[in-house]
N, C-alpha and C positions, 0 to 999 in steps of 0.2 A: 190179802193173801189170795193166791190163785187156787181155786178148788174146782177142777173141771167136773161138770155134771155127769159125764159118761163113765166115770171111774167109781170103784168101790174103795173103801178105806178101812184101815185097822185103827184101833185106839192107840197103837204104838207108832202111828204116823207113817205107815207104809200105804202105798196105793196099789191097786190091782186093776189091770185092764184085761177083761175077759174076752177071749176069742175061741168059741167052742169049748174044748176041754183044756185049752192053754191059757195060762194067766201070766202076763208080764208084770213084774214087780219093780217098784222103786220107792224112794222116800218122797214125802210130800214137800211142797213149797214151804210150808210151815216148818217142817223138820230141817230142811237145808238152811233156812233163815236162822233158826235157833242154833245150829251148829257153827255157823260162820264159814270161813273159807275152807273148803274140803281139800286136803293135801294127799290123802291115800284112801283107797277102797280095797278091802279084802273081799274077793268074790267067792261064791260057793263053787264047789266042784261039779262039773257036768256029770250026771248019773247019780248024784247023791240024793237020798231020800230025806225029806224034811217033814217034821211034824208041824201042825198049826201052832204058831207061837214060838216055834223053835228057831235057833239062830241060823241065819243065812250068811252072815259075814259081818264085817265091821266097817265103819266109816270114821276116819280120823280127820279132824279139823284142827285149825289153829287154837281152838278152845278146848276140845275134848275128844275122847274116843267113844263112839256109840255103837251098840249092837244093832244090826238090822234083823228083823224077825219075819218069818214066813207068815203071811196073812192067812194062808190055807196050807193044808198038807199036800204033798206031791213029790214029784221027782224033777230035779233040775235038768232041763233039756237044752238050755242055752244060757250063756253069760255075756255081758257086754264087755268084751275084752278091751274096748277103747278106753274104759275107765282106768285101766292100768297106767296108761301114758297121759291121760287127760282126766284126772279125778275131778277137776273143776267143772266138768259137764254136769255134775250133780247140782251145782249152784246155778249154772247158766240156763239149763233146760231140764229140770227135774222130771217133767212128764214126757219128754221126747228123747233126746240123745243121752239123757242121764239115767235111763232105765238100768236096773242091776242084773236081773235074770228072768228067765221064763221057767215056769213050772207046768208039768203035766199034772192036772188036778186029779187027786185020788177020789174025791167026792164033790161032784158039781154043786150039790146043795150047800156046801160049806161057803161058797161065794155069796149066797143069799144072806148069810149071817153077818156079812161085813156091813159097815156103815155106808149109807148113800151120801151124796154130797151135802144134802141139807143137814143130816145128822152129824157129819164131820165138821161142818161149819159151826154147829152148836157146841161141839166138843172143844174146838180151839178158841171159841169166844169166851168160854168159862174159865 
């Protein structure tokens, strides 16, 4: 499983790439592998305020429908509209072209509470 060292992770299998007070969010390689072929992505609304652990949207695959949760609280500032026409990007490039949205973080310290790569690797190994 690909677990980049420069990201933070939630126990719900979302990743967070932090740039200043902006956090780009997606699902991990582990999550996309467990889901199987992604066929639909429900994106959040730009301007929506989300709570840590609150729903951001849904990912539908050939196996199931899964919620995507916000790893931190914030306001949605951008969404990856390309997923509407190409949801398979979540499978092909979960840490690149498969990102889901960007959040303006309400509390920068909340990012520090997320798992680092080593802790996330331990989580998925158990």
